[in-house]
N, C-alpha and C positions, 0 to 999 in steps of 0.2 A: 955447448957440448957437440962434438962432431959425431956423425954416424959411425958405427962400428965398421971395420973393413969388410967383415963378412956380409953385413947388410948391404953395404954399398956395392959389393961385387954381385950379389944376387939381383939387386935392383938394376944395376948396369947391364947384366946379362939378358934382361928382358927387352932391351932396346931393339934388337933385331926382330923379335916377335912383333913388337908394336909397329915397326916400320913396314913389316910384311902384311899387316892387317888393317892398314888405315883406310883402304877402300878408295873409291873414286872421289874426285873433288866435287863439292856441292855446287849448285848454282850460286850466283852472286848474292841472291836474296836469302840463302839458307845458311845457317850456322852449323858447321860440322862438329860433331862431338862423338866420342867413342865410349862404349860401355863394356867393361871387362866382366865377363860372366864368371860365376863361381865354379862352373863345371861345364861339361859338354852340353851341346844343344839338346834340350828336353823340356818337358812341360814345367819344370821348375822355373823357367824364365818366360813362360807363355804370356804373361801380362805385358812384358816389354815387346814381344813379337806383335801382340795385339795392338799396342800403341802405334807401332809402325804400320801394320796392315790396315788399321782403321783410320789412319791419317791423323792421329792425335799429335804425333811429333811434328808432322808437316804443318799442321794448323798453328803450332807454336813457333814455326820458323826454324825447325831443327831437322838436320839430317843425321841420323844415328847409325854408326857402324858398330856391329856386335863383334866382340873379340872372344872367341870360345876359350874355355878353360880346359881342364882335364890333364891327365898325365902329370908331368912335373911343372905345369904352369901354376904358380902360386899367386893368387889374385892380389893379396896385400903387398906383395913385392913388386908386381907389375904396376899396381896403382900408385905406389910410393915413388916410382922413378920420376925424375924431374921432367922427362918428356912423356910421362905416362898418360893413360886415358883420363878424360875429364871425370868419369864416373866409374866406380868399382863396386861390385857385389862381393861381399865377404862376411864371414862370421865375426861377431864382435870380439871374442877373446883372441882370435888370430890377429886382428888389427891392433888390439891393445898390446899384444906382445911386440908387434912391429913398432908401435909408438914408443915402447921402452928402448928401442934401438934408433929413436929419433925420426921415425916416419911422421909426416905431418898430416896424415889422413884424418879427416873429421867426419863423423857420422852426420848425414843430413836427413836420413829417413830410416825408420825401422820397419821393414816390410813384414817379416815373420814375427807374429806376436807370441808364438810358441815354438819350442825346439822340436825338431824332427828326429833326433837321435834315439835309437834304442840299442840295448845289448840283448842278444838272443842266445839261448842255449836249449839243448834238448830237454824236454820234460823229464825224461828218465835219468838225467844227470843230477837232478835235485839242486841245481844252482839257481837261486832266486835273486841274487844281487851281489854287489862288491864284497860284502862280508864273506861270501862263499868262494871267492876267487883265489884264496891262498892255495898254492901248489898247482894252480891251473895255468893253461895256456890261453891268454886273453888276446883276441884279435882287435886291432885298432889300425886305422889308416894313417899314413904319414902326412906331412905337409900342413900340420895344424888341425887336421880333421880328427885327431885322436884326443883332443883336449878334455872333453867331457869324460871320456873313459878313464884316462890316467888321473885326472883330477879327482874323480869319485873314488878311485882306488886309494889315492893318498888320503882322502877324507876318512876312508875305512881303516886307515893305519897300515896300508900295504905299500911296499916299495917294489917297483919293477926290478927284476933281476935277483931280488932277494926273497920276496914273498910270492911272487908270481912271475911268469914268463910273458913278457909283452911281445906279440908277434905282429910284424907288419903285414896286415891282412890285404889280400887282393881285393879289388873293388867289385866283389861279388860275394856269394854265399857258399862257394865251393868248399872252402876250408871247414865250414861248419857241417856241411853235408857229409864230408869225409869222416867226421867224428861221430857219425850216427851210432856206432857200436863202441864208442869210447875213443879218446885221443891219447895215445901212448906218449910218454914224456920224450921219447926219442924220435917221434914222428915229425916230419918237416912240412907236411901238407895238410895239417888239421889244427883246429882250435877248439877249446871247450866252450868258449863264448865268442860270438862274432858281433861286430858293430854293424848296424843297419840303419838306414834312413827309412822312416815310415812310408815315404813316397817312392822308394826305389828298391833297396835290397830286401826289405821285408816282403815286398811283392814278388821279387825274384824267387824267394824261398817258397812262397805259396803257389807260384806258377810251375814249380818242379814236381816231377812224378815220384811218388813213393814206390820203390820197386817191390815192396811186400804186398801192396794192395793194387798196384797199377792205377791208382787214383792220385789226385793232387794232394800234397801235404796240407794239413789242416792247422789252424791256429792252435788248437788244443794239443798239438804235438810238441809245443815249445813253451818255454818260460820266457817272457818278455819283460825286460826292465826298462820302464819309461822314466827318464830323468825328470820330466815335468812333475811326476807324482811324488817325487822324493826331495823336492826343493834343491836339486842339483843341476837343473837345466840352465844352459847359458844361451843368450840370444844369438841367433844365426843370421840368415840373409838380411843384411842391411845395405843401404846405399851410402857410399863414401866419396868424398872429394878432397883434394889436397888444399890445405889452408892457404898456401901460397897462390894457388889458382883462384880460389874464391875471393882472395883479396884484390885481384886485378879488376879494373873498372869493367862493369857490365856483367861479370861472371855470376854474381849472386842472382841476377835476373835470369840468366841462362839456366842456372840450377833450378830455380823455381819453375820455369817453363818445362824443363825436363821432368821434374817431379809431377807436375800437374798432368802431363800427358801420360806418364807411367801409371799414375793412380787410376786414370780413366781406363787404361789398358787392363789393369787388374780387375776393375769393376766389370769390364766387359767379359773377362774370363769367368768371373763369378756367375754372371748371368747367361753366358753362352759358352759353357765349357767344351762342347763338341767342336765348335769353331776353333777354339784355342788348341785343342789336341791336333787338329789339322795344321795349324800354324807351326807347331813343333815338328810335325812331319815335313812340312814345307822347308823348314830350316835344316833338314837333313838328319834329324835324330835317328840314332841307330836302333831305337826301341820300336817294338810293334805297337799298333794302335791300341790294343787292349792294355798294355803296360802304361802307355802314356795317358790313357783315360783314368786309370787308377791314380797315377801320379798327379794329374790335374786336380782330382777330387781331394787328395790328401794335402796338396799344397794350398788349395783353397781353404782347407780346414786349419792350416797354420796361420793364414792371414785373417780369416773371418771367424768371428766378429772382431773388429778393431774399434773398441768402444769410444776412443778419442778421435777416430778418423784414421783411415788407412795411412800408414807411413809415420804416424805420430808415436814417438818413443814413450813407452810406459816406464817411467823412471824407477818404479819399484822393481820391475823386471831387470832393468839395468843394474840396480844395486845388488840384486840377487846374483847376477852374473859376476859382478866384481867380488862379492863375498865368496862365492864358490871358487873363482879363479885365484884369489889370493890365499884362501885356506887350502886349496888344492895345489898350491905352489906353481901355478901356471903363470901368475903375475908376481912380481917381487914387491909391489906396492900398489896402493890405490892410484888410479890414473889422475893426473893433474886436471884441473878445470880446462874445458875447451875440447874435450874428446868428442863431444856431441853438441849439436845445436838443434833447437826445436822450431826456430822461426821460419825457416824455408819451407818445411813440410806444412806448417800451419798456413802460411801464405798461399801455398799451392792448392790447398783444399778450398779456398774461397770460391764459391759459385759451383762447387761439385755437389750434386745431390746424392743421397743414400751412400755416403762414404764410410759408414760404420758397419754396415752389413749385419746389424743386430737381428734382423728378421730372416737371415739366411739359415736354411736348414740343410745340413750336409746329407746329400743323397747316398744311396748304396750303389757302389760300382762293383760289378762282379769280377772276380779273378778269372783270367783266361789262361789256358795251358800255353806255356811258353811266352805269355804276354802278347800273343797275336790278336 
């Protein structure tokens, strides 16, 4: 079966981006590989920065070029292109949708063991979950970032455009803040419910000042719907490679080396989070140090503990993702075998100590005004 014209056009359109981001040529002894990030440079990717800064990639004979995401860069489309990067970070349901359009991306490691998505509303609105969304304006980001939101609405028996209004939310919390005193049906700048990542937009909200008190907003000002607590969470940041690339001689070994170094980078960030915040700043992150420190802590909480070892997919969590995605009409069918493989991550873990993080205790990181 051939890829759809739409998918091929989107994948082909990324070629210029890839050509512009390949970076300098490596020395003859180093293997050049590219990593497509899920989003803009920030602590969400600090483990990969650490693997570079600490020399873990170089020790494996790799020179890694980071390709930033953000805006209309869609990682699963970039990664699916025939000349695409060797490795891609993307959410599982996004890639499974792409596979339904004949992408050959295969998951080689599951980095986040838990989902970071939340849906947030004002406490005064009395909205506690999707069952309360009828007749409301529900914010969700485009480009596949909306899937948990719209899927959960479908599971609650609600259809966008009929039962609720789905709004393409800006990548901040301004549209929710604008609804502090209610969101009129005719308004174009507000939502009753906003999508937020626990490591990013939720912090943005708490970093903002309440004009009534001149103090920062507090968690108790909001209702937060955590998809993990309701069996609707879908797996997010995972590492993917094209099956065709993996099939080429020597590339499975390259993938194993890349994973081993990346795992060590994330272990370093677990044990040295302040260093990794600085690495995100060094990569040009737009966020302040306080915001990046919050993000680093929350991202660590999505990775650790990893009971089977960092990067090893929990098949039960995969199955929950599939069940939610199919029931929520995000996928049309259960993916065929071959969408993931466990062998490369397990091979990469050989010889790595304390790879589960079962003794890690999440510290408290304070919110700072404006994230500074």
